[in-house]
N, C-alpha and C positions, 0 to 999 in steps of 0.2 A: 406563815412568813416565807416569802420566796427566797431562793438561794442568792447570796450576795456575790456580785461579780466585781473583781478588782479593776482599777483603772487600766493597768497594763494589759489584762486579759481582753477587755473591751476594745482598747486601742489596737492591739495586735490583730484581733479578729477583723476589725473594720479595715485596717491597712491591707491585710491579706485578701479580703474580698475585693477591695478597690484595684489591687494589682491584677487579680484574676480577670476582672471585668475589662480593664484596659488592654490586656493581652488578647481578650476575645475580640475587641474592636480592631486591633492591629491585624489579627489573623483574617478577619472578615474583609478588611481592605485589601490584603494580599490576595485572598481568594478571588475577590471580584476583579482585581487587576489582571490576574493570571487568566481567568476565564474569558474576560473580554479580549485580551491580547491573543490568546490561542484560538478563540472562536472566530475572530475576524481575520487573522493571518494564517492560521493552520500550522504555525511554527512555534516552537518553544522560545526561539529568539524574540519573536513578536510579543509573546506573553510576558517575558521578562522586561521587554522594552516599555510596555504599557505600565507595568508595576513600578518601574523606575521613574517614569514621568509622574505617576501619582505621588510617589514619595517626594519628588522635587517640589511639586505644587504644594504639598503639605508643609514642607520646610519653609517655603516662601511665605505662606499664610501665617505660619508660626512666628516668623521674624517680625512681620508687620504687627501682629497682635501683641507680641511680647513687649514692644517698645511704645505702642500707642494705644493699646486696648483700654488701659485704666483711665487715661485722659478722656477718651470717647465716652466711657460709661459715666464718669463724673459729670461731663458736660451735658449729656442727654438727660441726666437725672436732676439737673438744676442745682447741683451741690455747690455750696459756698464755703470756702475755708474759714475756720474760726481760730482765735488765739486765746491765750490764757486770760486776757483782759475781757474779751467778749463772751466767753463761755467757761468761767472758772471751774464750776463743779464738773462739767463734762471733761474738761482737760485733766482735772485731778484724777478722775476715775480711769481715764485712758492711760495716764502715766502710771497709776497704781498697778493696773493690769499688765502693762508693758514691763515693769520691773519684776512682777511676779513670774512672768513668762520668759524673762531674759531676752526680750526682743527690743530693737530700737523703737523710740517713740515715733509712731506714724503721723502723717498729716491727718488732721481731723476736719471733717466737713459736716455741715448741717444742711438738710433739705427742708424747705418750708412746706410741710405737709402734715396734716393732723392725724394721718394714719400712722400708728406706731410700728416702726421697722428700722432696720439697719443693714449695712453690708460692708464688706471689706474688699479691696481690690489692690492690684499691684503685682509686680513680677517676683518680688522676694521681700524679706523683712526689711531690707534697707531702702526699698522703694515702695512702701505700702501706704495705703490711705484707708481711713475708716469714715463712713458716712452715716449719720444718724438723723432721723426725721425729728422735727420739733414735736410731733405727737408722742414719740417715744420719751422725750425728755419731760413732757408734761404729765404723762400718764403712769410712769413707772417710778417707784421709790429707788433709793440708792442701791439697795441690795439687788433688786431686779435689774437695774441698769448695769451693775457689775457683772451679773450673769450674762447679759447680752454682749457687753463689750468683751468679756472673757471669751465668749464663743467666737466673736469675729476675729479677735487677735489670735485665737487658736487656728483659725483658717490660715492666717498669715504665718504663724509659727510652724504649722504642719505643711506648708507649701501647697495648700489646697488650691489656691488661685492658679498657680502654675500647672498643677495636676489637671484641674478642670479645663484649662486652656488647651492642654495636649489632647484631651479627649474631644473637646469641641472641634479642634482642627481635624482630627481623624474622622469624626462624624461628618464634618463639612466636606472633607475630601471624598468620602464615599458618596455623599449626595451629589456632588459636582460630577464625579466620574459616571455615576449611574444615569444622571440626567443627560450628559453629553452622549453617552452610548445609546440611550433610547432614542434621542433625537436623530443621531446618525443612522441608526437602524431603520427607523420608519420614514425619515425624510432624505437620507443620503444614500440609500440603496443597499445598506447592510453589507454583507460579505461580498467582496469583489474577487474576481479571479478564481472562483470556486471550482470551475470546470477543470483547470489545470491540476488543482490539488486532488480532485476526484480521480483524474486519470493516473495520478501518482499513488493512489491507494490510501491517502491520508484524509480524504475529504469526509469520510463517514464519521470519524472521531471528531473532526473539527466542527461538523454540523451539530453533533450532539453537544459539544462544549459551547457552541454558539447559542443553542437553545437554553442551556444551563446559565449562560451569561445573562440572557434576557430575564430569566426568572430571578437571578441574583440581583440584577439591576433594579427590579421592582421591590423585592423584599428586603434587600440589604440596608437601605436607608431607614426603613422602619425598625429593623432589628437593632441597628446601630443607635438609633434614638432611644430605644428602650434601655439599652446598655448604658448610654450616657446618663439617663435618669437614675438608673440603679447606682452608678458611681456617685452621682450627686447626693443621693440619699445616704450612702455609706459615709461620705465625708461629713454630712450633717451630724450623724451619730457620733463620729469621732470628735468633732468640734464640741458637741455637748459634753462628752466625757472629759475632754481637755479643759473646758471651762470650769467644770466642777473641781478639777485638779488644781486650777489656779486660785479659785475663790474659796475652796473648802466649804462651800455653802450650796448644796444642791437645791435647797428650798427657794433661794432667790431666782435661780434659772427656771425652776418648775413654775413658780408663780408668774414669771415673765411670759413663759410659753402660754399658760392658760389665759392670762390677761390679753395678750396680743391676739390669740385665736378668737376670743370672744368679742373683740372690737370689730365693728362693722364698717368702719371708715375705709374707703377705697383709696389705695395709693395710685394716684393718677399717672405719676411719672414712670411707673413700672410697666414693662412690656414683656413679651415672650422671650426676647433676646437677653433680658437682664434678670428675669425673675429668679433664676437659679442662684443668684448672688446673695439674695436677701436672707435675713435671719429666719423668717417664716415666709411661706409662699405669699407674695403680695397680691396675687390675683385670687380673690375669694371665690368660693364655689358657687355663690349666688350670682356672680357676674356672668354676662353673656360670653365674655372672652375666656371663661374658665374651661378647662378640660381635665377631668379627673384621670383620664387615661394617661395623659402626659404630665402629671404632677411632678414637680422637681424636688419636692420635699416629702419626708416621711410624715405620716399622720401625727398630729400633736399628741394624741393619746399614746401612741407607740413611743414617741420621744420621752414623754413623761414617765412611762412605765420603765423604760430603760434607765432613766436617771434613778428611779427607785430601786433598781437592781443593785446600783452602786452602794446603797446604804442598807440593803436587805429589807426594805419596806415592802408591804403588800402592794399589788397593782391597784389602780384606781377602781373605786366601787362603781357599780352599774349606773348609779344616778349621775356621777361625774362623767362617765363615758358618754352617756346620752347627751349631757349638756355641751360637751366639746365636740362630739361627732358631727362631721359635716360643716364645721365652721372654718377650718383651715383650707 
């Protein structure tokens, strides 16, 4: 029997890992901005100027996404809002989990799709929405549905949506800065006025930093993307643990994970921009659009085994691992 891990210990570990990862992205953005600024201007003032511009752009992108991002996601997913009269069981489960978590009742949406999945969106618990596919309602029993809804409301309760937004904006800013710099370097003439700086004795260091900036511009977006994926996976673990804390029933969530992973229906409305929002990765590994390298979710086997840590149960046996491996 494996060692039991408490809710608090698992939640604390996941939060600590998430904060560490977002600090890494922030430092990467600052390093890229400083290298580009100093490499192109040869002056510390220029380095800080480029970094400041990057921060301002990030803030502007954050404001736009903060107030309109959830509406865009719901619209592109084809989600339709439901009421107590049109979906009584679903509304009862969402209300039950909201009361358990001490969060306001979110708006509830349904997506007409036979693939079982769900996601939560919104900027805070007072402005949150939960979207569930019709396939999820048809294929899961009440206990399994409670586990999924508890997971999604835990994302709201833990401010994961806002957290993921911050990481996404930082990663997007790194990509924008790197792309602009590379285009400027190869099409706009690169460093200008280098001769004057060389005569002043500072050109050698500026040239070295300029080369470093080119290298960072190429690798930084890739590194930032991997960090973003790592943050997403940590928040999924945290939401799983929080869901069990709300439902007091790890079996329901475990069965839901296994059932959704084994379902081969393709969620047509999902795409690479929204896949990180869903309960499980909506882009199956057998699809052409799938990329295991850039998976936004932990493996189902790992999620189930972490749930079993909470109750001290042994991990999945080899036959179960083989049955679930490669499906999510």
